[in-house]
C-alpha positions, 0 to 999 in steps of 0.5 A: 500500500502506498502511504505517500499523498499524491502531490496532485491532490495537494492544495495551496503553494505545494500543490503538485509537489512533495513539501519535504522534497521542495523545501529540502532541495531548496535548502540543500542548494542554498546551504552549499552555495553559501558555504562555497561562496562565503568560505571559498578557501575552506570549502575548496580545501574540504572538497579537494581533500575528499577528492584526493582521498577518493582518488588515492584510496577508492580507485579500485572501488570506482573501477570495479563498480563501473565495470560491474554495472556494464557487465550487468547491463550486457547480461540483461540484454542476453537474459530471459528478461530482455523481452520485458516491455517498459510499460504494458505488454502491448505498449509502443515506444512514445518516440521514434528512434531518431528523436529518442537517440537525439534526446538521450545523447544531447542530455547525456554527454553532447556538451561535454564531448564538444568541449573535450573531443579535442582537448582530451586527446591533446592532453594524453598525447603529451603524457599518460601512463601507457606511454613512456616519456620519450614516446610522447608526441609520437604516432604511437602516443597519438593512438593511445591518446585516442584509445583512452579518450574514447574509453572515458566516453564509451561503454562503461559510462553508458552502461551506468546510465542504462542500468539507472534508466532501466531501473527507473523506467521498469519500476515506474512504467511496469510497476506503477511507482513514481518516476524517482530514484527512491522507486528502485529501492522498493523491493528492499524497503517497501513503502518505507521509500516514502520516508526519510531514506527515499527523501535522502536518495532523491535529494542526493539526485537533486544535488548532483543534477543542480551542481553538475549542470550549474558547473557545466553551464558556468564552464561552458559559458567560458567556451561560448565567450571564447567563440564570440571573441573569436567571431566578433571580438567580444571581450572575454570577461565575467560580465559577458559570461554572466549574460550568456548564462542568463540568456541560456537559462531563459531559453532553457526555462521556456523550453522546459515549460513547453515539455518534452514533446515540443521544446526538448525534442525539437532542440535535441533534433536540432543538436543532432542535425548541427552535429552531422553538419560539423562532422561533415565539415571536418571530414570533407575539409580536413584530412579525409582519408586519415580521419575515416581510416582512424575511425575504424582503427580507433573503434577496433583498438577500443574494443580490444582494450576496453576490458583491460582499461576498465579493470586497470588500477594504477599500482603506484599511489604516487601517480595522479593521472588515474585520479585526475582522469579516469576516477574523475570521469567515473565520479562525474558519470555517477554524479550525472546518473540520476539526471540522465537516468530519469531523463532517459527513462522519461523518454523510453516508455514502451521499449523492451529491456533489450531494445533499451539497453542496446540503444543506450549502450551502442548508439551513443558509444558509436557516435562518441567514438566517431565524434572524438575521432573526427574532431580529435584526429583532425587536431592530431593530424595538424599536430603530428603531420602539419604545422602544429599549434593545437597542443599549445592552444590546449595548454594555454586555454582549454576553451580555445582548442576547438576554435584553434583547430578550425583555424589551423585547418586552413580552409579560408576565412569564410569557411573558418568563420562558418565552422566557428559559428556553427560550433558556437551555436552548437554550444548554445543548443547543447547547453540549453538541452542539458539545462532544460532536461535537468530542470525537468528532472529536478521538477519530476523528483520534487513532484514524486515522479509526475510527468507534468510537474507544475509550471511555476516550479519549472520556472523556479528551477530553470532560473535557479540553475542559472543563478547558481552558475552565475553566483559561483562564476562570480565567486570563483567557486565553479571548480570547487563545486565541480569537485564537490559533485564528484565527491557527492557521487560516492554516497550516491554510488551506494544508492545505485548499488541498492537499486541494481539489487532491487531491480534484480530481485524484481526481475526474478519475480517477473511472471512467466506467461500465464503466471501472476506477478508477485511484485504487482502494482506497487500503488 
């Protein structure tokens, strides 16, 4: 029996939401922002010390966890549970494949990969644990750099998102529970998910979502500022970046008000169309044969090595590379898991478990591999076989890497300006997509899984994300909060483990044809 009052039955200010979640989430965000802004040095030291402890002592835990989640996801594809539909047995998918894939990729990693697809390979080209110092900046080092970059954006991260999204979609659409993190704990806790433990799980999800998106929005505003500076000579300063954040927040809020079927879907499809245009730009105007050949080489190299890379733990505690890169990435994927999991679940009703996992695992990994190859190997070609200059730009300012690469392609002023313009538009549209998706997820959580949370809360949280990003940018606290989000991933990882156990218990009780459902409708 469900003991939670339906939020839609509430009256007054809290109509449509859970008061504990609405108040608790707001207070949590306010307290962390105040702490970071008013005591920046202390906050930064606490966050950094926590991150350092995780990187030094818990690398094995993160490595083992991500590999286990991927293994579980693959197991479910080939198990007897693969034909179970996320909804009623005769239900059809709400969205077509192109819209579905565009939304899950855009909300998941679109903006991050646009930022890092050149910068990360250029970093690893100079140094990583799998090459010797004397072999740096060589062709062999370049191949290793591409392998590691694709690994950080590939199957392991999407395996985590698939498992989280699957659990949410299964318990919501198959068992009638709210579309919220707590629902994955139902087989373990029963109706106690509507109490303090459930609230804590959902509040952790809100924390990771708000600060994950806010820090990305702040850092992305800096890259957009670099693009506007390159195109129009706009000054690179905090004021310009605040204006960018305000504009993006307003567009994202308007988008989330219109809902998934309109604003978010349309923007996601626009993102994918612009992505195709820019990939074609790099392929046609760049070293065509080199990048196309590199794609097949990189894909094969990654598939041969992703298992060993996924299980590798640096035996030397004095080395910092794994903590700075792989463990940072795994923490960031975990911090984003509630946001992306809920959003992927929200757009995946009607798909079978097998179709869901294969779609979430394979399509984004292939596109990520292709994207990183086209952008990253173009920069690699310029650095290793051309006049160079990309590594220097990356070391000087990360936000310049994309625009510097386009300039060094030497395709003439008109095409250079066109390419830089499209990339700047992509930065805006991908950020808007992430921000409006995050806003929808937060409102879904505080309204106990409602597919249509109250408009006033969508407006409030849409603007709050922008406000948090702007305040932290002004206070210089973006880096600290980014670190804090990674640290918050540690306690949330236990929620994911419990959710995976709950999903397994529920699937074990899923009825065979003609047999009753022993879990039944939870409501």
